[in-house]
N, CA, C and O atoms as CSV, one atom per row, in Angstrom:
chain,resi,resn,atom,element,x,y,z
A,1,MET,N,N,82.006,127.535,69.711
A,1,MET,CA,C,82.443,128.056,70.994
A,1,MET,C,C,81.601,127.445,72.110
A,1,MET,O,O,80.377,127.375,71.999
A,2,VAL,N,N,82.246,127.008,73.170
A,2,VAL,CA,C,81.549,126.411,74.301
A,2,VAL,C,C,81.180,127.519,75.269
A,2,VAL,O,O,82.010,128.353,75.630
A,3,LYS,N,N,79.927,127.516,75.681
A,3,LYS,CA,C,79.472,128.509,76.647
A,3,LYS,C,C,79.426,127.854,78.023
A,3,LYS,O,O,78.681,126.899,78.240
A,4,TYR,N,N,80.216,128.368,78.938
A,4,TYR,CA,C,80.241,127.832,80.281
A,4,TYR,C,C,79.239,128.594,81.129
A,4,TYR,O,O,79.206,129.824,81.120
A,5,GLU,N,N,78.412,127.838,81.872
A,5,GLU,CA,C,77.438,128.450,82.746
A,5,GLU,C,C,77.892,128.282,84.185
A,5,GLU,O,O,78.499,127.277,84.555
A,6,GLU,N,N,77.584,129.281,84.976
A,6,GLU,CA,C,77.921,129.198,86.385
A,6,GLU,C,C,77.081,128.102,87.029
A,6,GLU,O,O,75.883,127.991,86.771
A,7,VAL,N,N,77.715,127.302,87.861
A,7,VAL,CA,C,76.983,126.271,88.582
A,7,VAL,C,C,76.206,126.961,89.693
A,7,VAL,O,O,76.785,127.614,90.562
A,8,THR,N,N,74.894,126.808,89.654
A,8,THR,CA,C,74.054,127.441,90.660
A,8,THR,C,C,73.596,126.413,91.682
A,8,THR,O,O,73.624,125.207,91.433
A,9,LEU,N,N,73.177,126.911,92.829
A,9,LEU,CA,C,72.660,126.018,93.855
A,9,LEU,C,C,71.421,125.283,93.356
A,9,LEU,O,O,71.187,124.133,93.728
A,10,ASP,N,N,70.628,125.946,92.514
A,10,ASP,CA,C,69.445,125.279,91.965
A,10,ASP,C,C,69.843,124.014,91.220
A,10,ASP,O,O,69.200,122.975,91.364
A,11,ARG,N,N,70.896,124.103,90.428
A,11,ARG,CA,C,71.359,122.936,89.673
A,11,ARG,C,C,71.908,121.857,90.603
A,11,ARG,O,O,71.692,120.667,90.374
A,12,VAL,N,N,72.609,122.269,91.641
A,12,VAL,CA,C,73.150,121.299,92.594
A,12,VAL,C,C,72.002,120.599,93.317
A,12,VAL,O,O,72.010,119.376,93.461
A,13,PHE,N,N,71.009,121.376,93.774
A,13,PHE,CA,C,69.857,120.762,94.436
A,13,PHE,C,C,69.120,119.823,93.491
A,13,PHE,O,O,68.696,118.740,93.893
A,14,TYR,N,N,68.967,120.237,92.234
A,14,TYR,CA,C,68.305,119.368,91.262
A,14,TYR,C,C,69.092,118.071,91.094
A,14,TYR,O,O,68.516,116.983,91.108
A,15,ALA,N,N,70.398,118.191,90.936
A,15,ALA,CA,C,71.223,117.001,90.735
A,15,ALA,C,C,71.138,116.059,91.926
A,15,ALA,O,O,71.108,114.841,91.754
A,16,LEU,N,N,71.099,116.610,93.120
A,16,LEU,CA,C,71.071,115.786,94.324
A,16,LEU,C,C,69.659,115.389,94.747
A,16,LEU,O,O,69.483,114.675,95.734
A,17,SER,N,N,68.655,115.849,94.004
A,17,SER,CA,C,67.272,115.506,94.347
A,17,SER,C,C,66.934,114.064,93.997
A,17,SER,O,O,65.921,113.534,94.454
A,18,ASP,N,N,67.764,113.434,93.198
A,18,ASP,CA,C,67.519,112.062,92.772
A,18,ASP,C,C,68.339,111.095,93.618
A,18,ASP,O,O,69.536,111.295,93.825
A,19,GLU,N,N,67.680,110.044,94.104
A,19,GLU,CA,C,68.343,109.079,94.984
A,19,GLU,C,C,69.533,108.390,94.312
A,19,GLU,O,O,70.561,108.175,94.953
A,20,VAL,N,N,69.405,108.048,93.044
A,20,VAL,CA,C,70.511,107.384,92.336
A,20,VAL,C,C,71.719,108.307,92.278
A,20,VAL,O,O,72.845,107.869,92.514
A,21,ARG,N,N,71.498,109.577,91.967
A,21,ARG,CA,C,72.629,110.516,91.882
A,21,ARG,C,C,73.265,110.741,93.247
A,21,ARG,O,O,74.486,110.862,93.348
A,22,ARG,N,N,72.446,110.799,94.305
A,22,ARG,CA,C,73.023,110.936,95.648
A,22,ARG,C,C,73.876,109.720,95.991
A,22,ARG,O,O,74.940,109.859,96.595
A,23,LYS,N,N,73.421,108.536,95.612
A,23,LYS,CA,C,74.196,107.318,95.897
A,23,LYS,C,C,75.483,107.284,95.083
A,23,LYS,O,O,76.512,106.808,95.564
A,24,ILE,N,N,75.432,107.787,93.854
A,24,ILE,CA,C,76.659,107.876,93.052
A,24,ILE,C,C,77.657,108.799,93.741
A,24,ILE,O,O,78.839,108.469,93.840
A,25,VAL,N,N,77.194,109.950,94.218
A,25,VAL,CA,C,78.070,110.883,94.942
A,25,VAL,C,C,78.631,110.199,96.192
A,25,VAL,O,O,79.813,110.348,96.501
A,26,ASP,N,N,77.792,109.454,96.909
A,26,ASP,CA,C,78.268,108.729,98.096
A,26,ASP,C,C,79.364,107.725,97.742
A,26,ASP,O,O,80.357,107.612,98.460
A,27,HIS,N,N,79.189,106.997,96.640
A,27,HIS,CA,C,80.225,106.042,96.214
A,27,HIS,C,C,81.526,106.772,95.873
A,27,HIS,O,O,82.615,106.299,96.199
A,28,LEU,N,N,81.404,107.917,95.220
A,28,LEU,CA,C,82.605,108.665,94.822
A,28,LEU,C,C,83.284,109.334,96.012
A,28,LEU,O,O,84.466,109.669,95.945
A,29,TYR,N,N,82.547,109.529,97.092
A,29,TYR,CA,C,83.134,110.085,98.310
A,29,TYR,C,C,84.255,109.174,98.805
A,29,TYR,O,O,85.230,109.633,99.400
A,30,ARG,N,N,84.097,107.886,98.550
A,30,ARG,CA,C,85.094,106.902,98.999
A,30,ARG,C,C,86.261,106.766,98.035
A,30,ARG,O,O,87.236,106.076,98.333
A,31,GLY,N,N,86.169,107.422,96.876
A,31,GLY,CA,C,87.260,107.369,95.909
A,31,GLY,C,C,86.741,107.255,94.488
A,31,GLY,O,O,85.553,107.022,94.263
A,32,ASP,N,N,87.646,107.422,93.532
A,32,ASP,CA,C,87.291,107.344,92.118
A,32,ASP,C,C,86.707,105.976,91.788
A,32,ASP,O,O,87.102,104.960,92.360
A,33,ARG,N,N,85.756,105.971,90.851
A,33,ARG,CA,C,85.118,104.733,90.411
A,33,ARG,C,C,84.903,104.792,88.905
A,33,ARG,O,O,84.712,105.867,88.336
A,34,THR,N,N,84.936,103.636,88.270
A,34,THR,CA,C,84.585,103.582,86.852
A,34,THR,C,C,83.063,103.648,86.737
A,34,THR,O,O,82.341,103.401,87.703
A,35,VAL,N,N,82.598,103.984,85.549
A,35,VAL,CA,C,81.154,104.020,85.311
A,35,VAL,C,C,80.559,102.642,85.575
A,35,VAL,O,O,79.469,102.533,86.137
A,36,ALA,N,N,81.271,101.585,85.170
A,36,ALA,CA,C,80.787,100.220,85.418
A,36,ALA,C,C,80.646,99.948,86.913
A,36,ALA,O,O,79.658,99.352,87.341
A,37,GLU,N,N,81.619,100.377,87.707
A,37,GLU,CA,C,81.538,100.188,89.163
A,37,GLU,C,C,80.369,100.967,89.754
A,37,GLU,O,O,79.678,100.482,90.649
A,38,LEU,N,N,80.153,102.182,89.246
A,38,LEU,CA,C,79.059,103.003,89.758
A,38,LEU,C,C,77.695,102.433,89.394
A,38,LEU,O,O,76.740,102.563,90.159
A,39,SER,N,N,77.604,101.808,88.236
A,39,SER,CA,C,76.306,101.299,87.789
A,39,SER,C,C,75.948,99.949,88.407
A,39,SER,O,O,74.776,99.572,88.421
A,40,ALA,N,N,76.931,99.222,88.914
A,40,ALA,CA,C,76.704,97.865,89.422
A,40,ALA,C,C,75.582,97.760,90.470
A,40,ALA,O,O,74.767,96.843,90.374
A,41,PRO,N,N,75.505,98.655,91.461
A,41,PRO,CA,C,74.471,98.481,92.498
A,41,PRO,C,C,73.043,98.791,92.029
A,41,PRO,O,O,72.086,98.485,92.740
A,42,PHE,N,N,72.890,99.383,90.861
A,42,PHE,CA,C,71.582,99.847,90.425
A,42,PHE,C,C,70.967,98.909,89.394
A,42,PHE,O,O,71.671,98.346,88.556
A,43,LYS,N,N,69.696,98.753,89.462
A,43,LYS,CA,C,68.967,97.922,88.506
A,43,LYS,C,C,68.326,98.826,87.448
A,43,LYS,O,O,67.117,98.786,87.220
A,44,ILE,N,N,69.162,99.632,86.818
A,44,ILE,CA,C,68.696,100.511,85.754
A,44,ILE,C,C,69.616,100.348,84.543
A,44,ILE,O,O,70.723,99.821,84.657
A,45,SER,N,N,69.150,100.800,83.404
A,45,SER,CA,C,69.893,100.601,82.159
A,45,SER,C,C,71.172,101.443,82.106
A,45,SER,O,O,71.323,102.423,82.836
A,46,ALA,N,N,72.075,101.036,81.231
A,46,ALA,CA,C,73.318,101.791,81.019
A,46,ALA,C,C,73.025,103.213,80.535
A,46,ALA,O,O,73.676,104.149,80.999
A,47,PRO,N,N,72.055,103.416,79.604
A,47,PRO,CA,C,71.745,104.792,79.204
A,47,PRO,C,C,71.227,105.649,80.367
A,47,PRO,O,O,71.509,106.846,80.430
A,48,ALA,N,N,70.473,105.036,81.284
A,48,ALA,CA,C,69.971,105.788,82.441
A,48,ALA,C,C,71.126,106.216,83.344
A,48,ALA,O,O,71.158,107.357,83.805
A,49,ILE,N,N,72.070,105.316,83.599
A,49,ILE,CA,C,73.258,105.668,84.399
A,49,ILE,C,C,74.031,106.782,83.705
A,49,ILE,O,O,74.500,107.713,84.359
A,50,SER,N,N,74.166,106.691,82.392
A,50,SER,CA,C,74.872,107.735,81.630
A,50,SER,C,C,74.201,109.086,81.795
A,50,SER,O,O,74.882,110.105,81.918
A,51,ARG,N,N,72.870,109.109,81.800
A,51,ARG,CA,C,72.154,110.383,81.992
A,51,ARG,C,C,72.409,110.937,83.393
A,51,ARG,O,O,72.627,112.137,83.557
A,52,HIS,N,N,72.383,110.068,84.396
A,52,HIS,CA,C,72.661,110.521,85.770
A,52,HIS,C,C,74.075,111.085,85.868
A,52,HIS,O,O,74.279,112.144,86.461
A,53,ILE,N,N,75.029,110.400,85.304
A,53,ILE,CA,C,76.420,110.858,85.340
A,53,ILE,C,C,76.561,112.175,84.588
A,53,ILE,O,O,77.292,113.064,85.025
A,54,SER,N,N,75.879,112.305,83.478
A,54,SER,CA,C,75.916,113.544,82.702
A,54,SER,C,C,75.383,114.725,83.504
A,54,SER,O,O,75.953,115.815,83.463
A,55,ILE,N,N,74.297,114.512,84.227
A,55,ILE,CA,C,73.728,115.579,85.067
A,55,ILE,C,C,74.723,115.972,86.155
A,55,ILE,O,O,74.946,117.159,86.395
A,56,LEU,N,N,75.316,114.991,86.808
A,56,LEU,CA,C,76.295,115.286,87.862
A,56,LEU,C,C,77.512,116.011,87.291
A,56,LEU,O,O,78.079,116.890,87.941
A,57,LYS,N,N,77.907,115.643,86.087
A,57,LYS,CA,C,79.061,116.286,85.436
A,57,LYS,C,C,78.739,117.739,85.080
A,57,LYS,O,O,79.535,118.635,85.357
A,58,ARG,N,N,77.577,117.975,84.469
A,58,ARG,CA,C,77.191,119.349,84.094
A,58,ARG,C,C,77.053,120.256,85.307
A,58,ARG,O,O,77.276,121.463,85.220
A,59,THR,N,N,76.687,119.673,86.428
A,59,THR,CA,C,76.521,120.438,87.655
A,59,THR,C,C,77.852,120.721,88.335
A,59,THR,O,O,77.921,121.543,89.250
A,60,GLY,N,N,78.904,120.052,87.898
A,60,GLY,CA,C,80.213,120.248,88.495
A,60,GLY,C,C,80.438,119.403,89.731
A,60,GLY,O,O,81.425,119.594,90.441
A,61,LEU,N,N,79.532,118.465,90.000
A,61,LEU,CA,C,79.710,117.606,91.163
A,61,LEU,C,C,80.732,116.505,90.914
A,61,LEU,O,O,81.366,116.018,91.850
A,62,ILE,N,N,80.893,116.109,89.641
A,62,ILE,CA,C,81.886,115.086,89.319
A,62,ILE,C,C,82.619,115.467,88.035
A,62,ILE,O,O,82.156,116.300,87.256
A,63,THR,N,N,83.761,114.841,87.840
A,63,THR,CA,C,84.461,114.916,86.558
A,63,THR,C,C,84.578,113.496,86.033
A,63,THR,O,O,84.565,112.532,86.798
A,64,VAL,N,N,84.693,113.384,84.719
A,64,VAL,CA,C,84.825,112.082,84.081
A,64,VAL,C,C,86.026,112.147,83.150
A,64,VAL,O,O,86.166,113.084,82.364
A,65,ARG,N,N,86.895,111.139,83.248
A,65,ARG,CA,C,88.073,111.090,82.392
A,65,ARG,C,C,88.234,109.671,81.850
A,65,ARG,O,O,87.833,108.694,82.483
A,66,ARG,N,N,88.817,109.587,80.687
A,66,ARG,CA,C,89.082,108.273,80.092
A,66,ARG,C,C,90.403,107.747,80.643
A,66,ARG,O,O,91.410,108.454,80.678
A,67,GLN,N,N,90.371,106.497,81.068
A,67,GLN,CA,C,91.575,105.826,81.555
A,67,GLN,C,C,91.601,104.463,80.866
A,67,GLN,O,O,90.962,103.511,81.311
A,68,GLY,N,N,92.355,104.395,79.770
A,68,GLY,CA,C,92.347,103.175,78.960
A,68,GLY,C,C,90.983,102.998,78.323
A,68,GLY,O,O,90.498,103.884,77.619
A,69,ARG,N,N,90.369,101.857,78.569
A,69,ARG,CA,C,89.043,101.580,78.018
A,69,ARG,C,C,87.928,102.034,78.945
A,69,ARG,O,O,86.753,101.956,78.585
A,70,ASN,N,N,88.273,102.501,80.115
A,70,ASN,CA,C,87.277,102.851,81.132
A,70,ASN,C,C,87.065,104.354,81.236
A,70,ASN,O,O,87.961,105.154,80.962
A,71,MET,N,N,85.858,104.710,81.638
A,71,MET,CA,C,85.549,106.085,82.001
A,71,MET,C,C,85.559,106.128,83.525
A,71,MET,O,O,84.812,105.398,84.178
A,72,VAL,N,N,86.407,106.984,84.088
A,72,VAL,CA,C,86.573,107.053,85.538
A,72,VAL,C,C,85.976,108.362,86.044
A,72,VAL,O,O,86.256,109.437,85.515
A,73,CYS,N,N,85.152,108.247,87.075
A,73,CYS,CA,C,84.494,109.410,87.666
A,73,CYS,C,C,85.179,109.782,88.970
A,73,CYS,O,O,85.612,108.916,89.730
A,74,SER,N,N,85.271,111.081,89.217
A,74,SER,CA,C,85.855,111.612,90.445
A,74,SER,C,C,84.917,112.661,91.012
A,74,SER,O,O,84.248,113.379,90.269
A,75,LEU,N,N,84.875,112.743,92.316
A,75,LEU,CA,C,84.070,113.749,92.993
A,75,LEU,C,C,84.780,115.094,92.932
A,75,LEU,O,O,85.988,115.168,93.159
A,76,GLU,N,N,84.058,116.136,92.634
A,76,GLU,CA,C,84.583,117.501,92.638
A,76,GLU,C,C,83.981,118.233,93.821
A,76,GLU,O,O,82.761,118.239,93.988
A,77,LEU,N,N,84.793,118.833,94.625
A,77,LEU,CA,C,84.304,119.431,95.862
A,77,LEU,C,C,83.754,120.845,95.709
A,77,LEU,O,O,83.058,121.325,96.603
A,78,GLY,N,N,84.044,121.519,94.609
A,78,GLY,CA,C,83.620,122.908,94.454
A,78,GLY,C,C,82.132,123.124,94.622
A,78,GLY,O,O,81.716,123.984,95.398
A,79,SER,N,N,81.317,122.354,93.903
A,79,SER,CA,C,79.866,122.502,93.999
A,79,SER,C,C,79.355,122.078,95.366
A,79,SER,O,O,78.432,122.688,95.905
A,80,LEU,N,N,79.952,121.034,95.928
A,80,LEU,CA,C,79.542,120.601,97.263
A,80,LEU,C,C,79.904,121.645,98.310
A,80,LEU,O,O,79.178,121.830,99.286
A,81,MET,N,N,81.028,122.328,98.106
A,81,MET,CA,C,81.427,123.375,99.046
A,81,MET,C,C,80.449,124.545,98.976
A,81,MET,O,O,80.123,125.138,100.005
A,82,LYS,N,N,79.972,124.886,97.766
A,82,LYS,CA,C,78.959,125.944,97.651
A,82,LYS,C,C,77.711,125.565,98.429
A,82,LYS,O,O,77.138,126.385,99.146
A,83,LEU,N,N,77.298,124.316,98.279
A,83,LEU,CA,C,76.126,123.828,98.991
A,83,LEU,C,C,76.373,123.853,100.498
A,83,LEU,O,O,75.508,124.277,101.264
A,84,GLY,N,N,77.541,123.404,100.919
A,84,GLY,CA,C,77.882,123.391,102.337
A,84,GLY,C,C,77.904,124.783,102.946
A,84,GLY,O,O,77.453,124.983,104.074
A,85,THR,N,N,78.428,125.738,102.199
A,85,THR,CA,C,78.463,127.132,102.670
A,85,THR,C,C,77.048,127.660,102.856
A,85,THR,O,O,76.744,128.322,103.849
A,86,TRP,N,N,76.191,127.361,101.891
A,86,TRP,CA,C,74.805,127.826,101.962
A,86,TRP,C,C,74.087,127.192,103.152
A,86,TRP,O,O,73.370,127.879,103.880
A,87,LEU,N,N,74.274,125.887,103.352
A,87,LEU,CA,C,73.610,125.185,104.445
A,87,LEU,C,C,74.146,125.601,105.814
A,87,LEU,O,O,73.410,125.577,106.800
A,88,ALA,N,N,75.417,125.981,105.879
A,88,ALA,CA,C,76.037,126.352,107.160
A,88,ALA,C,C,75.327,127.536,107.803
A,88,ALA,O,O,75.214,127.607,109.027
A,89,ARG,N,N,74.853,128.459,106.985
A,89,ARG,CA,C,74.111,129.608,107.541
A,89,ARG,C,C,72.887,129.134,108.315
A,89,ARG,O,O,72.573,129.662,109.381
A,90,TYR,N,N,72.211,128.151,107.779
A,90,TYR,CA,C,70.983,127.665,108.391
A,90,TYR,C,C,71.256,126.730,109.553
A,90,TYR,O,O,70.423,126.579,110.446
A,91,GLU,N,N,72.421,126.104,109.540
A,91,GLU,CA,C,72.788,125.242,110.646
A,91,GLU,C,C,72.861,126.048,111.944
A,91,GLU,O,O,72.442,125.565,112.996
A,92,LYS,N,N,73.390,127.272,111.876
A,92,LYS,CA,C,73.449,128.139,113.058
A,92,LYS,C,C,72.043,128.452,113.555
A,92,LYS,O,O,71.785,128.435,114.758
A,93,LEU,N,N,71.141,128.735,112.626
A,93,LEU,CA,C,69.757,129.018,112.986
A,93,LEU,C,C,69.111,127.798,113.626
A,93,LEU,O,O,68.421,127.915,114.639
A,94,TRP,N,N,69.335,126.619,113.033
A,94,TRP,CA,C,68.772,125.397,113.598
A,94,TRP,C,C,69.291,125.179,115.011
A,94,TRP,O,O,68.538,124.795,115.906
A,95,GLY,N,N,70.576,125.425,115.204
A,95,GLY,CA,C,71.163,125.242,116.533
A,95,GLY,C,C,70.511,126.145,117.562
A,95,GLY,O,O,70.226,125.714,118.679
A,96,LYS,N,N,70.273,127.395,117.192
A,96,LYS,CA,C,69.612,128.341,118.106
A,96,LYS,C,C,68.190,127.890,118.412
A,96,LYS,O,O,67.754,127.940,119.562
A,97,GLN,N,N,67.470,127.453,117.391
A,97,GLN,CA,C,66.089,127.002,117.582
A,97,GLN,C,C,66.036,125.753,118.454
A,97,GLN,O,O,65.175,125.643,119.327
A,98,LEU,N,N,66.940,124.823,118.227
A,98,LEU,CA,C,66.956,123.607,119.035
A,98,LEU,C,C,67.313,123.910,120.487
A,98,LEU,O,O,66.764,123.299,121.404
A,99,GLU,N,N,68.222,124.842,120.695
A,99,GLU,CA,C,68.577,125.227,122.063
A,99,GLU,C,C,67.385,125.869,122.757
A,99,GLU,O,O,67.147,125.604,123.935
A,100,ALA,N,N,66.630,126.709,122.049
A,100,ALA,CA,C,65.443,127.339,122.628
A,100,ALA,C,C,64.397,126.286,122.981
A,100,ALA,O,O,63.752,126.379,124.025
A,101,ILE,N,N,64.227,125.292,122.123
A,101,ILE,CA,C,63.273,124.207,122.399
A,101,ILE,C,C,63.723,123.410,123.614
A,101,ILE,O,O,62.915,123.070,124.478
A,102,ARG,N,N,65.028,123.111,123.674
A,102,ARG,CA,C,65.559,122.360,124.822
A,102,ARG,C,C,65.314,123.120,126.122
A,102,ARG,O,O,64.902,122.525,127.117
A,103,GLN,N,N,65.563,124.426,126.121
A,103,GLN,CA,C,65.353,125.236,127.322
A,103,GLN,C,C,63.877,125.272,127.712
A,103,GLN,O,O,63.550,125.217,128.898
A,104,GLU,N,N,62.984,125.362,126.730
A,104,GLU,CA,C,61.542,125.369,126.993
A,104,GLU,C,C,61.098,124.049,127.605
A,104,GLU,O,O,60.309,124.028,128.550
A,105,ILE,N,N,61.607,122.948,127.063
A,105,ILE,CA,C,61.256,121.626,127.591
A,105,ILE,C,C,61.775,121.471,129.014
A,105,ILE,O,O,61.060,120.981,129.889
A,106,THR,N,N,63.014,121.887,129.248
A,106,THR,CA,C,63.599,121.802,130.589
A,106,THR,C,C,62.806,122.647,131.573
A,106,THR,O,O,62.535,122.215,132.693
A,107,SER,N,N,62.436,123.844,131.158
A,107,SER,CA,C,61.662,124.752,132.006
A,107,SER,C,C,60.288,124.157,132.330
A,107,SER,O,O,59.850,124.193,133.480
A,108,ASN,N,N,59.620,123.617,131.327
A,108,ASN,CA,C,58.295,123.025,131.536
A,108,ASN,C,C,58.362,121.746,132.348
A,108,ASN,O,O,57.441,121.458,133.113
A,109,ALA,N,N,59.417,120.979,132.203
A,109,ALA,CA,C,59.568,119.749,132.972
A,109,ALA,C,C,59.678,120.070,134.464
A,109,ALA,O,O,59.133,119.356,135.306
A,110,GLY,N,N,60.391,121.151,134.775
A,110,GLY,CA,C,60.508,121.568,136.171
A,110,GLY,C,C,59.173,122.006,136.742
A,110,GLY,O,O,58.874,121.716,137.900
A,111,LYS,N,N,58.372,122.695,135.959
A,111,LYS,CA,C,57.055,123.134,136.395
A,111,LYS,C,C,56.122,121.957,136.601
A,111,LYS,O,O,55.331,121.950,137.544
A,112,MET,N,N,56.205,120.959,135.726
A,112,MET,CA,C,55.352,119.776,135.815
A,112,MET,C,C,55.690,118.947,137.042
A,112,MET,O,O,54.794,118.409,137.692
A,113,SER,N,N,56.989,118.837,137.371
A,113,SER,CA,C,57.384,118.028,138.534
A,113,SER,C,C,56.980,118.715,139.830
A,113,SER,O,O,56.751,118.040,140.834
A,114,ASN,N,N,56.886,120.053,139.831
A,114,ASN,CA,C,56.457,120.773,141.033
A,114,ASN,C,C,54.960,120.583,141.295
A,114,ASN,O,O,54.522,120.655,142.443
A,115,LYS,N,N,54.168,120.340,140.237
A,115,LYS,CA,C,52.728,120.148,140.375
A,115,LYS,C,C,52.395,118.744,140.855
A,115,LYS,O,O,51.311,118.523,141.395
A,116,ALA,N,N,53.292,117.798,140.671
A,116,ALA,CA,C,53.001,116.404,141.027
A,116,ALA,C,C,53.104,116.134,142.473
A,116,ALA,O,O,52.885,115.003,142.907
């Protein structure tokens, strides 16, 4: 029996913590790619690429299907959407903080020009 585990943000962050895996996701953003196409830009072994792809697959960031003799990878948006939802909460906070900094700088700039 196969035990399915819920994809957690921890796993998504772990998967995306590696530069090679982030670049693989970036390549797949532009469309489906074979494993050979994905491995071409990297100077790492085929087993290493397979491990990266396996991590991305287990995390739900990509799917892999056989198409003839090739293994074709596709980007899955579900895990990325979870990450995006989580980050969106903080984006609002960042926006508020940046606006407060902008107002402080503008306020101080006016005070500095009055002293000159």
